[in-house]
C-alpha positions as CSV (number, residue, x, y, z in Angstrom):
1,M,-70.4,37.5,-88.8
2,D,-69.5,39.6,-86.3
3,L,-71.1,43.0,-85.7
4,L,-71.4,46.1,-84.1
5,L,-75.0,48.0,-84.1
6,G,-75.2,51.8,-84.1
7,I,-78.5,54.2,-83.8
8,D,-78.4,57.1,-84.6
9,M,-81.6,59.7,-83.5
10,G,-81.1,62.8,-85.5
11,T,-83.5,65.6,-86.0
12,T,-84.7,64.7,-89.6
13,H,-83.8,61.0,-89.6
14,I,-83.5,58.0,-87.3
15,K,-81.0,55.3,-88.4
16,V,-79.9,52.0,-87.8
17,A,-76.5,50.0,-89.0
18,T,-74.4,47.2,-88.3
19,F,-70.9,47.6,-88.8
20,D,-68.2,44.7,-88.8
21,F,-65.1,45.4,-86.7
22,R,-63.2,47.4,-89.3
23,G,-66.1,50.0,-89.6
24,N,-67.3,48.4,-92.9
25,L,-70.9,49.2,-93.0
26,Q,-73.1,45.7,-93.4
27,T,-76.7,47.3,-93.1
28,L,-78.9,50.4,-93.0
29,E,-81.9,51.1,-92.0
30,M,-83.8,54.6,-91.7
31,A,-86.8,56.5,-91.1
32,R,-88.0,60.4,-91.1
33,T,-88.1,61.6,-87.6
34,K,-91.7,62.0,-87.0
35,T,-91.5,65.7,-86.1
36,V,-95.1,67.4,-84.8
37,A,-95.1,70.8,-85.4
38,L,-96.7,73.3,-82.8
39,D,-97.7,77.0,-82.5
40,A,-95.1,79.8,-82.9
41,G,-91.9,77.7,-82.7
42,Q,-92.8,74.8,-81.0
43,A,-92.4,71.1,-81.7
44,M,-92.6,67.2,-80.5
45,Y,-91.8,63.7,-80.7
46,E,-94.4,61.5,-79.7
47,P,-92.3,59.2,-77.1
48,N,-93.8,55.9,-78.2
49,E,-94.1,56.4,-81.6
50,I,-90.4,57.0,-81.5
51,W,-89.6,54.1,-80.0
52,E,-92.0,52.3,-82.4
53,T,-89.6,53.8,-85.1
54,V,-86.5,52.5,-83.6
55,T,-88.0,48.9,-83.0
56,S,-89.5,49.2,-86.6
57,L,-85.8,49.7,-87.9
58,V,-84.0,47.4,-85.8
59,R,-86.5,44.9,-86.9
60,K,-85.7,45.2,-90.4
61,T,-82.1,45.1,-89.5
62,T,-82.8,41.9,-87.9
63,A,-84.2,40.2,-90.4
64,Q,-81.9,40.4,-93.2
65,L,-78.4,39.8,-91.2
66,P,-76.8,36.1,-92.9
67,P,-77.0,32.8,-90.4
68,R,-74.9,33.2,-87.7
69,S,-74.3,36.5,-87.1
70,K,-73.6,37.5,-83.9
71,I,-74.4,41.5,-82.6
72,H,-71.8,42.2,-79.9
73,S,-73.1,45.4,-78.8
74,V,-75.6,48.0,-79.3
75,S,-75.2,52.1,-78.7
76,V,-77.0,55.0,-79.7
77,A,-75.9,58.2,-80.9
78,S,-78.2,61.2,-81.0
79,M,-78.9,65.0,-81.1
80,G,-78.6,67.1,-77.8
81,E,-81.0,69.0,-75.5
82,A,-83.8,66.7,-76.4
83,G,-85.8,65.2,-73.9
84,L,-88.7,63.9,-71.8
85,L,-89.9,63.7,-68.3
86,L,-91.0,60.1,-66.7
87,D,-93.0,59.1,-64.0
88,E,-92.2,56.7,-61.2
89,D,-93.0,53.8,-63.2
90,G,-90.9,54.9,-66.4
91,A,-93.9,55.8,-68.8
92,P,-94.0,59.5,-70.3
93,L,-95.0,62.3,-68.7
94,T,-94.7,64.3,-71.5
95,P,-93.8,64.4,-75.5
96,I,-90.2,64.5,-76.1
97,I,-89.4,68.5,-76.5
98,P,-86.6,68.9,-79.6
99,W,-83.4,71.0,-78.7
100,F,-84.8,73.7,-81.7
101,D,-88.3,74.2,-79.5
102,E,-88.5,77.8,-78.8
103,R,-90.7,77.6,-75.7
104,S,-87.8,77.5,-73.4
105,K,-86.9,81.0,-74.5
106,E,-89.7,82.0,-71.7
107,V,-87.8,81.1,-68.7
108,M,-84.4,81.8,-70.0
109,D,-83.8,85.2,-69.3
110,A,-85.2,84.6,-65.2
111,W,-82.5,81.9,-65.6
112,Y,-79.6,84.7,-66.3
113,D,-81.2,86.5,-63.5
114,L,-79.7,84.1,-60.9
115,I,-76.4,83.4,-62.6
116,T,-74.5,85.7,-65.3
117,P,-73.6,84.1,-68.6
118,A,-70.3,83.9,-67.7
119,Q,-70.7,82.2,-64.4
120,C,-72.8,79.7,-65.9
121,F,-70.1,79.3,-68.8
122,G,-67.5,78.5,-66.2
123,I,-69.2,75.6,-64.8
124,T,-71.1,74.1,-68.1
125,G,-69.0,75.4,-71.1
126,L,-72.2,76.7,-73.0
127,N,-73.1,79.9,-74.4
128,Y,-76.4,82.0,-73.8
129,N,-78.4,80.0,-75.6
130,H,-82.2,78.7,-74.8
131,I,-82.0,75.2,-76.4
132,Y,-80.6,73.4,-73.1
133,S,-82.3,70.7,-71.1
134,L,-82.3,72.7,-68.3
135,F,-84.8,75.2,-70.0
136,K,-87.3,72.7,-71.2
137,I,-87.1,71.5,-67.3
138,L,-87.9,75.1,-66.3
139,W,-90.7,75.8,-68.6
140,L,-92.5,72.7,-67.6
141,K,-92.3,73.2,-64.2
142,K,-93.7,76.8,-64.6
143,N,-96.3,76.0,-67.5
144,Q,-97.4,72.2,-66.3
145,P,-96.5,72.4,-62.4
146,E,-99.1,68.7,-61.9
147,I,-97.7,66.9,-64.7
148,F,-93.7,68.1,-63.2
149,G,-94.9,67.0,-59.6
150,R,-95.5,63.7,-60.7
151,A,-92.1,63.5,-62.6
152,A,-89.0,60.7,-61.7
153,K,-86.6,61.0,-64.3
154,W,-85.6,64.0,-67.0
155,L,-84.0,61.7,-69.9
156,C,-82.8,63.2,-72.9
157,L,-83.5,61.0,-76.2
158,P,-80.8,58.8,-76.3
159,D,-81.0,57.7,-72.7
160,Y,-84.5,57.2,-73.0
161,V,-83.6,55.0,-76.2
162,C,-81.2,53.1,-74.0
163,F,-83.7,53.3,-70.8
164,R,-86.4,51.3,-73.4
165,L,-83.8,48.6,-74.1
166,T,-82.3,48.0,-70.6
167,K,-84.6,49.7,-67.9
168,Q,-81.6,51.3,-67.1
169,F,-81.3,55.1,-66.2
170,A,-77.9,56.6,-67.4
171,T,-76.3,59.2,-69.7
172,D,-72.9,59.9,-71.1
173,Y,-70.8,62.9,-70.5
174,S,-71.1,64.6,-73.7
175,I,-74.8,64.2,-73.5
176,A,-75.0,65.5,-69.9
177,S,-72.6,68.5,-71.2
178,R,-75.5,69.8,-73.3
179,T,-77.9,70.2,-70.3
180,M,-77.3,73.0,-68.7
181,L,-76.6,71.1,-65.2
182,F,-73.2,69.6,-66.0
183,D,-70.1,70.5,-64.4
184,V,-67.3,69.5,-67.5
185,Q,-64.4,70.1,-65.4
186,E,-65.5,68.1,-62.5
187,K,-67.7,65.7,-64.6
188,K,-70.8,65.6,-62.4
189,W,-74.2,67.2,-61.9
190,S,-73.5,70.8,-60.5
191,N,-74.7,71.4,-57.3
192,T,-74.8,75.2,-57.6
193,L,-76.5,75.3,-60.7
194,L,-79.1,72.3,-59.4
195,N,-79.9,74.5,-56.4
196,L,-80.4,77.8,-58.3
197,A,-82.8,75.3,-60.4
198,E,-84.3,74.1,-57.6
199,L,-84.3,70.6,-59.0
200,D,-83.1,67.2,-56.7
201,E,-80.5,65.6,-58.4
202,S,-82.5,62.2,-58.3
203,L,-84.3,63.9,-61.4
204,L,-81.5,63.2,-63.6
205,P,-79.8,59.7,-64.9
206,E,-76.1,58.2,-63.7
207,P,-73.8,60.1,-65.7
208,C,-70.7,57.5,-67.0
209,P,-68.0,57.8,-69.7
210,S,-69.1,57.2,-73.3
211,G,-68.5,53.8,-74.1
212,T,-69.7,52.2,-70.5
213,V,-72.0,49.0,-70.4
214,I,-75.3,50.2,-68.6
215,G,-77.1,47.3,-69.0
216,V,-78.3,44.6,-71.6
217,V,-81.5,44.1,-73.9
218,N,-84.1,42.8,-71.7
219,Q,-86.6,40.3,-73.0
220,R,-89.2,43.0,-73.8
221,A,-87.0,44.9,-75.7
222,A,-85.7,41.5,-77.6
223,A,-89.5,40.7,-78.7
224,E,-90.0,44.0,-79.8
225,T,-86.7,44.9,-81.3
226,G,-85.4,41.0,-82.6
227,L,-82.5,41.7,-81.1
228,M,-81.1,38.8,-79.0
229,A,-81.7,39.5,-75.2
230,G,-78.3,39.7,-72.8
231,I,-76.9,41.9,-75.8
232,P,-74.5,44.9,-74.1
233,V,-75.4,47.9,-73.9
234,S,-73.1,50.9,-73.8
235,V,-74.0,54.7,-73.3
236,G,-73.3,56.4,-76.7
237,G,-73.1,60.1,-77.2
238,H,-74.2,63.4,-78.7
239,D,-74.1,62.9,-82.3
240,H,-71.2,65.1,-83.5
241,I,-68.7,64.0,-81.1
242,C,-69.8,60.3,-82.1
243,G,-69.0,61.4,-85.5
244,A,-65.5,62.9,-84.2
245,L,-64.4,59.5,-82.5
246,A,-65.3,57.5,-86.2
247,T,-63.4,60.0,-88.2
248,G,-60.4,60.7,-85.9
249,V,-60.6,63.6,-84.4
250,V,-59.8,62.5,-81.2
251,K,-56.2,64.6,-80.8
252,P,-55.4,68.2,-81.7
253,G,-54.9,69.5,-84.9
254,R,-58.1,67.7,-86.5
255,V,-61.4,69.5,-87.2
256,L,-64.7,68.0,-87.9
257,D,-67.4,69.4,-89.8
258,S,-70.5,67.8,-89.1
259,S,-73.4,68.7,-91.7
260,G,-76.9,67.6,-91.3
261,T,-80.1,69.9,-90.0
262,A,-77.6,71.8,-88.1
263,E,-74.0,72.0,-88.9
264,S,-71.0,71.5,-86.2
265,L,-67.3,72.3,-86.0
266,V,-65.7,70.1,-83.4
267,A,-62.0,70.0,-82.4
268,A,-60.6,67.8,-79.7
269,V,-59.0,69.7,-76.9
270,K,-56.2,67.5,-74.3
271,D,-56.0,70.2,-71.6
272,L,-58.7,72.5,-71.2
273,P,-57.5,76.0,-69.5
274,E,-59.8,77.8,-67.3
275,L,-63.2,78.2,-68.7
276,K,-63.5,81.8,-69.3
277,L,-66.0,83.4,-71.3
278,E,-64.5,86.1,-72.9
279,E,-61.4,83.7,-74.4
280,F,-63.7,81.2,-75.8
281,G,-65.2,83.0,-78.8
282,G,-68.6,81.7,-78.3
283,F,-67.8,78.5,-78.5
284,N,-69.2,75.6,-76.7
285,V,-67.0,73.3,-74.3
286,G,-68.2,69.7,-73.8
287,C,-66.9,66.1,-72.7
288,H,-65.4,64.7,-75.7
289,V,-66.9,60.6,-76.1
290,V,-63.0,60.0,-75.4
291,P,-62.0,59.5,-71.8
292,G,-59.5,62.5,-71.0
293,L,-61.0,64.9,-73.8
294,H,-62.7,67.5,-74.5
295,Y,-63.9,69.5,-77.5
296,L,-64.6,72.8,-78.5
297,Q,-67.9,73.0,-80.4
298,G,-69.4,75.3,-83.1
299,G,-71.6,75.6,-86.1
300,I,-74.5,76.8,-87.7
301,D,-77.9,75.7,-86.6
302,S,-79.5,75.9,-89.6
303,S,-77.5,74.4,-92.0
304,G,-79.1,71.6,-93.4
305,I,-82.6,73.0,-92.5
306,S,-81.7,76.2,-95.1
307,F,-82.3,73.3,-97.6
308,E,-85.0,71.8,-96.3
309,W,-87.0,74.9,-95.9
310,F,-86.5,76.5,-99.4
311,L,-87.2,73.0,-100.8
312,D,-90.2,72.7,-98.8
313,N,-91.5,76.6,-99.3
314,F,-90.2,78.1,-102.8
315,S,-89.0,74.9,-105.2
316,R,-91.5,72.9,-106.2
317,G,-93.0,71.3,-109.5
318,P,-96.2,71.9,-111.9
319,E,-98.0,69.8,-109.8
320,G,-97.0,71.1,-106.2
321,T,-94.5,68.1,-105.6
322,R,-91.4,69.1,-103.8
323,D,-88.3,69.3,-106.0
324,S,-85.6,66.5,-105.3
325,Y,-82.0,67.8,-103.4
326,Q,-80.3,66.9,-106.9
327,T,-82.7,69.3,-108.5
328,L,-81.8,72.2,-106.2
329,F,-78.0,71.5,-107.0
330,T,-78.3,71.3,-110.3
331,E,-80.4,74.6,-110.4
332,A,-77.5,76.4,-108.4
333,R,-75.1,75.7,-110.7
334,K,-76.5,77.8,-113.3
335,S,-76.0,80.9,-111.4
336,P,-72.5,82.2,-111.2
337,L,-70.2,82.5,-108.3
338,G,-71.6,84.8,-106.3
339,A,-75.1,84.5,-106.9
340,R,-75.0,87.9,-109.1
341,G,-74.6,89.7,-105.8
342,L,-77.4,87.8,-103.5
343,Y,-76.5,87.2,-100.2
344,F,-78.1,84.4,-97.8
345,I,-77.8,84.7,-94.1
346,P,-78.3,81.4,-92.4
347,H,-79.8,82.6,-89.2
348,L,-83.2,80.5,-89.4
349,R,-82.4,79.2,-85.8
350,G,-80.0,82.3,-84.4
351,E,-76.7,82.6,-85.2
352,G,-73.6,80.8,-83.8
353,P,-70.3,81.8,-82.7
354,P,-68.1,83.8,-83.0
355,V,-70.9,85.9,-82.0
356,C,-73.7,83.9,-80.5
357,S,-77.0,86.0,-81.1
358,P,-79.6,83.7,-80.6
359,F,-82.3,85.7,-81.8
360,S,-80.7,86.8,-85.3
361,K,-82.9,86.1,-88.2
362,G,-82.0,84.5,-91.7
363,S,-82.1,87.0,-94.7
364,F,-81.6,87.4,-98.1
365,L,-80.3,90.5,-99.0
366,G,-79.4,92.5,-102.5
367,I,-82.4,91.0,-104.0
368,R,-83.1,92.6,-107.5
369,D,-86.0,91.6,-110.1
370,Y,-83.2,89.6,-112.2
371,H,-82.6,87.4,-109.7
372,T,-84.0,83.7,-110.5
373,K,-84.3,80.4,-108.4
374,A,-81.2,79.6,-109.2
375,D,-79.8,82.7,-107.8
376,F,-81.6,82.3,-105.0
377,S,-80.2,78.1,-104.1
378,R,-76.2,79.1,-105.3
379,S,-76.6,81.9,-102.3
380,I,-77.9,79.4,-99.9
381,H,-75.0,77.3,-100.8
382,E,-72.6,80.1,-100.1
383,G,-74.0,81.9,-97.4
384,L,-73.6,78.9,-95.2
385,C,-70.0,78.5,-96.4
386,Y,-69.2,82.2,-95.2
387,E,-70.8,81.5,-92.3
388,M,-68.6,78.5,-91.6
389,H,-65.5,80.4,-92.8
390,N,-66.1,83.1,-89.9
391,S,-66.6,80.2,-87.3
392,L,-63.3,78.1,-88.3
393,K,-61.3,81.7,-87.8
394,S,-62.3,82.2,-84.6
395,M,-62.0,78.2,-83.8
396,E,-58.4,78.6,-84.7
397,Q,-57.5,81.5,-82.8
398,V,-59.3,80.0,-79.4
399,A,-57.7,76.7,-79.6
400,G,-53.9,78.3,-80.8
401,I,-53.9,76.1,-84.0
402,D,-53.9,76.1,-87.9
403,F,-55.6,73.4,-88.9
404,E,-54.6,71.8,-92.1
405,R,-57.6,70.3,-93.4
406,I,-61.6,69.7,-92.4
407,C,-63.3,66.3,-91.8
408,A,-66.5,66.3,-93.7
409,I,-69.3,63.9,-92.4
410,G,-73.4,64.0,-92.7
411,G,-75.6,64.6,-95.0
412,G,-74.1,67.5,-96.7
413,T,-71.0,65.6,-98.3
414,Q,-73.1,64.3,-100.6
415,N,-73.7,68.0,-102.2
416,E,-70.5,68.3,-104.5
417,L,-71.1,71.9,-105.2
418,W,-71.6,72.8,-101.2
419,M,-67.9,70.9,-100.9
420,E,-66.3,72.6,-103.5
421,I,-67.6,76.1,-102.6
422,K,-66.5,75.4,-99.1
423,S,-63.0,74.2,-99.9
424,T,-62.2,77.4,-101.8
425,V,-64.0,79.7,-99.4
426,I,-62.2,78.4,-96.6
427,R,-59.0,77.7,-98.4
428,K,-58.3,74.3,-96.9
429,P,-58.9,70.6,-98.4
430,V,-62.2,69.1,-97.2
431,E,-61.3,65.5,-96.5
432,I,-64.5,63.1,-97.0
433,P,-64.2,59.8,-94.8
434,A,-65.1,56.2,-97.1
435,V,-67.4,55.7,-94.2
436,Q,-70.3,58.2,-94.3
437,E,-72.3,57.1,-91.5
438,A,-69.9,58.3,-89.1
439,T,-72.3,59.1,-86.3
440,L,-73.6,55.8,-86.4
441,L,-70.2,54.3,-86.5
442,G,-69.2,56.6,-84.0
443,A,-71.9,54.9,-82.1
444,A,-71.2,51.4,-82.6
445,L,-67.1,52.0,-82.0
446,L,-68.5,53.1,-78.4
447,G,-70.9,49.7,-78.2
448,G,-67.4,47.8,-79.2
449,V,-65.2,49.3,-76.6
450,G,-67.7,48.7,-73.9
451,A,-68.1,45.2,-75.3
452,K,-64.0,44.5,-75.2
453,V,-63.9,44.2,-78.7
454,Y,-61.3,47.1,-79.1
455,E,-59.2,47.7,-76.0
456,D,-59.6,51.7,-76.2
457,H,-61.6,54.4,-77.9
458,Y,-58.0,55.3,-79.5
459,Q,-57.6,51.7,-81.0
460,A,-61.3,51.5,-81.7
461,S,-60.7,55.0,-83.7
462,Q,-57.6,54.3,-85.8
463,A,-59.1,50.8,-86.8
464,V,-62.0,52.3,-89.1
465,Y,-60.9,55.7,-90.6
466,Q,-60.3,55.9,-94.1
467,V,-60.1,58.8,-97.1
468,S,-62.8,58.3,-99.8
469,H,-62.5,62.0,-101.4
470,V,-60.5,65.2,-100.8
471,Y,-61.6,68.5,-102.4
472,Q,-58.7,71.5,-103.1
473,P,-59.9,74.6,-103.3
474,Q,-60.4,76.0,-106.6
475,E,-57.5,78.4,-107.1
476,D,-59.0,80.6,-109.6
477,S,-61.8,81.4,-107.6
478,I,-60.1,81.7,-104.1
479,A,-60.0,85.8,-105.0
480,I,-63.2,86.3,-105.8
481,Y,-64.4,84.7,-102.7
482,S,-62.0,86.2,-100.5
483,E,-63.6,89.2,-101.2
484,L,-67.3,88.2,-101.1
485,S,-66.4,86.4,-97.7
486,R,-65.3,89.7,-96.2
487,T,-68.6,91.6,-97.7
488,Y,-70.8,88.8,-95.7
489,S,-68.8,89.8,-92.7
490,E,-69.7,93.5,-92.8
491,L,-73.3,92.5,-93.2
492,L,-73.6,90.7,-90.2
493,P,-73.5,93.2,-87.8
494,L,-76.6,95.4,-89.7
495,V,-78.6,91.6,-89.6
496,R,-78.2,91.5,-85.6
497,Q,-79.2,95.5,-86.2
498,I,-82.2,94.6,-87.9
499,S,-83.0,91.3,-85.9
500,Q,-83.3,93.7,-82.5
501,I,-85.4,96.2,-84.5
502,I,-87.7,93.1,-85.5
503,G,-87.9,91.6,-81.9
504,R,-88.2,88.2,-80.7
């Protein structure tokens, strides 16, 4: 059997899967991403522990393949922004700092004293936020100067996995687009930004188009993973953009809703205009994994994590065990449409477009003594949908396109209630592809492009996309949700004001 292997380095889970050339899932292995929580919004991943998780999952994968199976390529999709410093021998000097770690807020304001948000957006396509790789690097430079002085390379998380497989330093354009150091028009590291940050370009890996073969699985990695030495390894891309490739979001007019820990809206852009901050409505711009394309991206940083947070802290059984997702979803159906006047603002990690406010805080509004856990659960579902509706409307205005339907991928699609509410609130069909591991499939396809299994990215995308189910707006609920959504939008400016009063 001829196979493509994809790796997905997610915030919540690390996954490894194999697919045939038609995109049919053959094997899937996954494990929790081992996150170490630190004080005051800080967290870390231990590099060797992360690599051991990857090798364990790949070994489980290779052990179950039928005889005479052949893996033609390996590629990696990943969360953006997260990364670490390596010394000149390639050994980790620091833990991997996750994208959501808040220590970088400490250095962000000083950066924007050097360059305005508008000037920065004009180069990078990135809006004001603390999450980008640059701010993690600057924090390390300021707070751990002895360690920083020994650093030879900064690698983002997928680059580190590829390095462990091949011993080659490289990144792809879509991951580079999330560093705040990459010129997305010129597709190269920005000398202007490097000079402002007082960083040498040698600290960064070589950027190249997604699907580029950067090396092969070496002997040591083969022994650790069970893969055959010599398999080509291609750079993959940012997880949401890999998902866009697998779901046909490779031309204007289609939009992807990728829901996991965070939720991301992604639309493809063919001819990118001049990057003027005021004209892009708070959306980020980056390089697509398809050469020649860019993307518009926005969404909710605290999407799936809102359910996780509620389950961890407020939804436990009699013996203290955490309720299942299904219990939470079933509970939500007991509450009527509108959650009896309870509103959830999903800003646990700040607010995304159309108004980017990284310091906005999450809240429940309208709480009365008659509200139950079912109401709280339903309000989380509805608040996420109202937030997505605002983002989608703004994206349509920026792109100048009225999207006909949404293609939804990720773990959130397993929540039928969420999909039903979302379709009704946004008043558009929500299309679910047959292969739900779209991020993994996108990574595998990029490996296939590198290994010449497909002629190009477009042929790869067309070869695998199939629709499994379509959620339609519920006509009897559209008018009610339209009114509730308007009320939600009126609440948002007040939430921002309250957040400012509370402080960072």
